[in-house]
C-alpha positions as CSV (number, residue, x, y, z in Angstrom):
1,X,-5.6,-51.6,-116.2
2,X,-8.4,-50.5,-113.9
3,X,-9.3,-51.9,-110.5
4,X,-12.5,-54.0,-110.8
5,X,-13.9,-52.5,-107.6
6,X,-13.5,-49.0,-109.0
7,X,-15.2,-50.1,-112.3
8,X,-18.1,-51.5,-110.3
9,X,-18.9,-48.1,-108.8
10,X,-18.2,-45.8,-111.7
11,X,-21.1,-44.5,-113.7
12,X,-21.5,-42.2,-116.7
13,X,-21.7,-38.6,-115.5
14,X,-24.3,-37.8,-118.1
15,X,-26.7,-40.7,-117.7
16,X,-25.7,-42.4,-114.5
17,X,-25.7,-45.7,-116.3
18,X,-23.0,-48.3,-115.7
19,X,-19.9,-48.3,-117.8
20,X,-18.1,-51.2,-119.5
21,X,-14.4,-51.4,-120.0
22,X,-12.9,-51.5,-123.5
23,X,-9.4,-52.6,-122.5
24,X,-8.2,-52.7,-126.1
25,X,-8.9,-49.0,-126.6
26,X,-8.3,-48.0,-123.0
27,X,-11.7,-46.5,-122.5
28,X,-14.8,-46.8,-120.3
29,X,-17.9,-46.9,-122.5
30,X,-21.3,-45.7,-121.8
31,X,-23.5,-47.5,-124.3
32,X,-26.5,-45.5,-123.1
33,X,-24.9,-42.1,-123.8
34,X,-22.9,-43.2,-126.8
35,X,-19.7,-41.9,-125.2
36,X,-16.3,-43.4,-124.4
37,X,-14.3,-41.9,-121.5
38,X,-10.5,-42.2,-121.8
39,X,-8.3,-43.9,-119.2
40,X,-5.0,-42.0,-118.9
41,X,-2.1,-43.5,-116.8
42,X,-4.6,-45.8,-115.2
43,X,-7.0,-43.0,-114.2
44,X,-10.4,-42.7,-115.8
45,X,-11.1,-39.2,-117.1
46,X,-14.8,-38.8,-116.3
47,X,-15.4,-35.4,-118.0
48,X,-18.1,-35.3,-120.7
49,X,-16.0,-32.8,-122.7
50,X,-13.1,-35.3,-122.8
51,X,-15.3,-38.2,-124.0
52,X,-15.3,-39.6,-127.5
53,X,-18.6,-40.0,-129.3
54,X,-19.2,-43.6,-130.5
């Protein structure tokens, strides 16, 4: 779904904390911020306003 090398360098735009992949939901999760960023067509949408609150 997402390249592991890309996942290794992506961070939450709000907290700069690492993200974890939730493959089942198709999201990148920032546990520190309590946000989940969607992955659309294989591209992470790293906009805070597009994130879902956990």
